[in-house]
C-alpha atoms as one frame of an Amber mdcrd trajectory, in Angstrom:
protein
 -26.349  21.613   1.796 -23.808  20.143   4.203 -20.103  20.723   3.577 -18.107
  17.920   2.001 -15.950  15.925   4.386 -12.232  16.579   3.980 -10.467  14.438
   1.386  -8.543  11.608   3.036  -5.001  11.119   1.837  -2.340   8.554   2.635
   1.245   9.592   3.086   3.715   8.204   0.588   6.359   8.065   3.278   8.580
  10.638   1.559   8.025  14.302   2.400   9.108  15.570  -1.050   6.558  13.355
  -2.820   3.855  14.243  -0.305   4.384  17.926  -1.117   3.970  17.244  -4.848
   0.746  15.322  -4.201  -0.715  17.709  -1.611  -0.202  15.721   1.552  -0.287
  12.255   0.023  -2.235  10.063  -2.379  -6.020  10.739  -2.402  -8.143   7.820
  -1.217 -11.295   8.505  -3.194  -9.839   8.093  -6.646  -7.634   5.863  -8.754
  -4.038   6.984  -9.074  -2.177   5.607 -12.069   1.595   5.298 -12.053   3.159
   5.160 -15.479   6.811   5.475 -16.408   9.778   3.598 -17.799  10.960   0.357
 -16.301  13.172   0.836 -13.259  11.830   4.272 -12.253  10.458   3.214  -8.847
   6.796   2.372  -9.481   7.018  -0.881  -7.528   8.900   0.819  -4.711   6.218
   3.490  -4.433   3.428   0.877  -4.413   5.147  -1.137  -1.695   5.683   2.009
   0.344   1.992   2.896   0.037   1.042  -0.641   1.021   2.901  -0.171   4.297
   1.904   3.462   4.873  -1.811   2.650   4.599  -1.420   0.560   7.761   0.054
   3.449   9.740  -2.105   5.282  12.250  -3.917   8.357  10.947  -1.795  10.482
  13.292   1.243   9.184  11.361  -0.242  10.079   7.972  -1.635   6.607   7.320
  -5.168   5.293   7.111  -5.200   2.777  10.001  -6.474   0.371   7.410  -5.701
  -2.566   5.171  -4.763  -2.319   1.535  -4.551  -4.509  -1.512  -1.748  -4.379
  -4.045  -1.986  -6.355  -7.284   1.173  -7.354  -9.128   1.043  -8.616 -12.694
   4.537 -10.107 -12.695   5.256 -12.791 -10.102   6.857 -13.301  -7.703   5.578
 -10.775  -5.196   8.571  -8.700  -3.960   8.180  -9.683  -0.298  11.859  -9.163
   0.580  11.662  -5.559  -0.692   8.488  -4.994   1.321  10.221  -6.329   4.433
  13.241  -4.060   3.924  10.977  -0.996   3.557   9.225  -1.925   6.774  12.450
  -1.485   8.729  12.153   2.282   8.248   8.641   2.325   9.750   8.513   1.856
  13.509   5.048   0.414  13.991   3.565  -2.822  15.292   0.846  -2.691  12.621
   3.455  -3.043   9.888   5.341  -5.730  11.822   2.196  -7.829  12.171   1.585
  -7.572   8.419   5.022  -8.963   7.665   4.819 -11.879  10.104   1.891 -13.311
   8.156   1.867 -11.498   4.809  -1.454 -11.605   2.966   0.079 -12.530  -0.381
  -2.077 -14.214  -2.984  -0.262 -15.789  -5.932  -2.625 -16.115  -8.892  -0.187
 -18.375 -10.754  -0.577 -21.046  -8.077  -4.166 -20.316  -7.094  -7.001 -22.719
  -7.392 -10.645 -21.697  -7.644 -11.182 -21.787  -3.845  -8.339 -19.350  -3.228
  -9.947 -16.693  -5.409 -12.408 -16.087  -2.572  -9.546 -15.086  -0.247  -9.216
 -11.556  -1.686 -11.791  -9.966   0.652 -10.388 -11.921   3.622  -6.908 -10.527
   2.977  -8.250  -7.030   3.445
């Protein structure tokens, strides 16, 4: 039997939270965030959205990600302000042409864009 490959994790961007989670959020499972309103769930999701685009050497995944929000509008200005703390061209390119899909204004043809956004 061959050994299992190491579990990939994505940094959360905050060393104290990474320590609590191991070295980040595991990529092979679903992680649920549940708490009171105003506790930072959206902030953490936006941070992960950016960190996933970081190079693996920076604790990221060198990959795309998809974040679903149930309450419009998408907090693009918050995402842009978080990006200022990350010095990377990959994050900058994401923010120049953000892959935001608004289901409230979507027509049937736009529903096919989900895979393209990734």
